[in-house]
C-alpha positions in Angstrom: 136.9 139.2 138.3 136.3 136.7 135.5 134.2 137.8 132.7 131.9 135.3 131.1 132.7 134.7 127.5 130.2 135.8 125.1 128.0 133.0 123.8 128.4 133.2 120.1 126.1 130.3 119.2 123.7 131.1 116.4 120.0 131.4 117.4 117.5 130.5 114.8 114.0 132.0 115.1 111.5 130.0 113.1 108.9 132.1 111.5 106.4 131.3 108.7 108.0 132.5 105.4 106.4 135.3 103.6 104.2 134.4 100.7 106.6 135.7 98.1 109.2 134.3 95.7 112.0 135.7 97.9 110.6 134.0 101.0 110.2 130.7 99.1 113.7 131.0 97.7 115.2 131.5 101.1 113.5 128.4 102.4 114.9 126.4 99.4 118.4 127.8 100.0 118.2 126.7 103.7 117.2 123.2 102.5 120.2 123.0 100.2 122.5 124.0 103.1 121.3 120.9 105.0 121.7 118.5 102.0 124.3 116.4 104.0 121.7 115.9 106.7 119.2 114.8 104.1 121.7 112.3 102.6 122.6 110.9 106.0 119.0 110.6 107.2 117.9 109.0 103.9 120.6 106.3 104.2 119.7 105.8 107.9 116.1 105.4 107.0 116.8 102.6 104.6 119.1 100.8 107.0 116.8 101.2 110.0 113.7 100.0 108.1 115.2 96.5 107.7 117.6 96.4 110.7 117.4 93.2 112.9 114.9 91.6 110.5 115.5 88.1 109.2 114.6 88.9 105.6 116.3 92.3 105.5 115.9 94.1 102.1 113.8 91.2 100.9 110.9 92.9 102.7 110.8 95.4 99.8 109.8 92.4 97.6 107.6 90.5 100.0 104.8 93.1 100.2 104.1 93.6 96.4 104.8 90.0 95.7 102.3 88.8 98.4 99.7 91.2 97.1 100.3 90.0 93.6 99.6 86.4 94.7 96.4 87.4 96.4 95.1 89.5 93.5 96.1 86.8 91.0 94.1 84.2 93.0 91.1 86.5 93.2 91.1 88.3 89.9 92.5 85.6 87.7 91.1 82.4 89.1 88.0 83.3 91.1 86.9 86.3 89.0 88.2 86.8 85.5 89.7 90.3 85.3 91.0 91.5 81.9 94.8 91.9 81.8 95.3 93.0 78.2 96.7 89.7 77.0 99.4 89.4 79.7 99.7 86.8 82.4 97.8 88.4 85.3 100.6 87.8 87.8 103.1 90.0 86.0 100.3 92.4 85.0 99.4 93.0 88.7 103.0 93.0 90.0 104.1 95.7 87.5 101.3 98.0 88.8 101.9 97.1 92.4 105.5 98.3 92.3 104.8 102.1 91.9 101.6 101.7 94.0 103.4 100.1 96.9 106.2 102.7 96.8 103.5 105.4 96.9 101.6 103.7 99.7 104.6 103.2 101.8 105.8 106.8 101.4 102.5 108.2 102.5 101.9 105.8 105.3 105.3 106.2 106.9 105.9 109.8 105.9 102.7 111.0 107.4 104.0 110.1 110.9 107.5 111.3 110.2 107.3 114.5 112.3 105.3 113.0 115.2 107.6 110.0 115.4 110.7 112.3 115.5 109.3 114.8 117.9 112.5 114.6 119.9 114.4 116.1 116.9 111.7 118.6 116.0 111.6 120.1 119.4 115.3 120.2 120.2 117.3 120.8 117.0 116.8 123.2 114.1 116.9 121.9 110.6 114.4 122.2 107.7 111.6 120.0 108.9 110.7 118.9 105.3 113.8 116.8 105.3 112.0 114.2 107.5 109.1 113.3 105.2 111.4 113.6 102.2 113.6 110.8 103.6 110.6 108.4 103.6 110.0 109.2 99.9 113.7 108.3 99.2 113.3 105.0 101.2 110.2 104.1 99.2 112.1 104.7 95.9 114.8 102.3 97.2 112.1 99.7 97.7 110.8 100.3 94.2 114.3 99.7 92.8 114.7 96.4 94.8 111.2 95.2 93.8 112.0 95.9 90.1 114.5 93.1 90.2 111.7 90.6 90.8 109.7 92.1 87.9 112.8 91.6 85.7 112.9 87.9 86.7 109.1 87.6 86.0 109.5 89.1 82.6 112.2 86.7 81.7 110.1 83.8 82.9 107.0 84.8 80.8 109.2 85.7 77.8 108.3 89.4 77.9 111.0 91.4 76.1 111.2 95.1 76.9 111.6 97.7 74.1 113.4 101.1 74.1 110.1 102.6 75.3 111.0 101.3 78.7 113.1 104.5 79.0 109.8 106.3 79.7 110.2 104.8 83.2 112.5 107.6 84.1 110.0 110.5 83.6 107.2 108.4 85.0 109.1 107.7 88.2 110.1 111.4 88.4 106.4 112.3 88.3 105.7 109.7 91.0 108.4 111.1 93.2 107.1 114.7 92.9 103.6 113.5 93.6 104.6 111.4 96.6 106.6 114.3 98.1 103.8 116.8 97.7 101.2 114.6 99.3 103.5 113.5 102.1 104.5 117.1 103.0 100.8 118.0 103.4 99.8 114.9 105.3 102.8 115.0 107.6 102.2 118.6 108.6 98.5 118.0 109.2 99.2 114.9 111.2 100.9 117.1 113.9 97.7 119.0 114.4 95.1 116.3 113.6 96.2 112.8 114.7 93.1 111.4 112.9 95.1 111.7 109.7 97.3 108.8 110.7 94.4 106.7 111.8 92.6 107.2 108.5 95.6 106.4 106.3 94.9 102.6 106.0 91.3 103.3 104.8 92.4 106.1 102.5 95.1 104.0 100.9 92.6 101.1 100.4 90.1 103.4 98.7 92.9 105.0 96.6 94.1 101.6 95.5 90.8 100.7 93.9 90.5 104.1 92.4 93.7 103.5 90.5 94.3 100.9 87.7 96.3 98.5 89.8 94.1 95.3 89.7 92.4 96.3 86.4 93.6 98.0 83.2 92.8 101.7 82.5 90.9 100.5 79.4 88.3 99.0 81.7 87.3 102.6 82.8 84.2 103.8 80.9 85.1 106.4 78.3 82.7 109.0 79.8 84.6 108.8 83.1 88.1 108.8 81.7 88.7 112.6 81.8 87.8 112.7 85.5 89.4 109.4 86.4 92.9 110.5 85.2 92.8 113.5 87.5 94.1 111.0 90.0 97.8 111.2 89.2 98.3 107.6 90.3 96.1 106.5 87.4 98.5 107.9 84.8 101.6 106.8 86.7 100.5 103.2 87.3 99.0 102.6 83.9 101.9 104.1 82.0 104.5 102.3 84.1 102.9 99.0 83.2 102.5 100.0 79.5 106.1 101.0 78.8 107.6 98.1 80.8 105.4 95.1 79.9 103.6 96.0 76.7 106.4 98.0 75.0 103.7 100.5 74.0 103.9 104.2 74.0 102.6 105.9 77.1 99.1 107.3 77.3 100.4 110.9 77.0 97.1 112.5 78.1 97.1 110.6 81.3 100.8 111.1 81.9 100.6 114.9 81.2 97.7 115.3 83.5 99.5 113.4 86.2 102.6 115.6 85.7 100.6 118.8 85.7 98.8 117.9 88.9 102.0 116.7 90.6 104.2 119.7 89.7 101.4 122.1 90.6 100.9 120.4 93.9 104.5 120.3 95.1 105.1 124.1 95.4 101.7 124.6 97.0 102.4 121.7 99.4 105.8 123.1 100.2 104.5 126.6 101.0 101.7 125.0 103.1 104.3 123.0 105.0 106.6 126.0 105.7 103.6 128.0 106.9 102.9 125.4 109.5 106.5 124.7 110.4 106.7 127.8 112.6 104.5 126.2 115.2 105.2 122.5 114.7 107.6 122.3 117.7 105.0 123.8 120.0 102.3 121.3 119.0 104.1 118.0 118.3 
């Protein structure tokens, strides 16, 4: 009589992690173990985004460049918007780079779990990898779009200074903020599909609540402390300052953006992991 071989496949039971440092640490360790999957899916995300398109990676440039042309027409020719002594085209494009990266990460990352329901329901892996790969893809777009900014700076005779090195911590803050917000929205989208429907309106309102088409100096002084509570205000303004103006960053706005972003990420991660236990049942 033949005996059935014992099935030695590992069974993973997904439970909400305990609200403790030990539970959080175990979740982070599991994420590190799946780093190869994260790298693979991130590379796949970049390739798939532009696969079978005529323009390919040029689409990373088309969106901010087209918006720049529209805003330049409206706010430089039709309505005069202050641009702090810089040509409005490069003024707007420099701000649109981090903003477009942020907008794309949130818009696509919010639907990451729903659009990959076949993976979520059949295979175990830390689910936060999916929204995180969209953040990586948006950073790739930012890098590609920066090449056009460099050409525009050469054309307008704008010479960067060593203060451009501030771009590194500014983009780091942007990455942390994008990841935190995307984790929250992607988890909520599984339970409330209205989140995805509301994203275009949300991003439009957020755009005009950030100094993209106008300088931070245009904000009334009495509103400034409240205005910079929006991390994108400090990120966008300081990115433009250190790249185009060669000026020191507005440290208050940057520190506020960093504090909000780094405080949000662990809270967002815990929130995501608490919902992860039932994601496969709902998605």
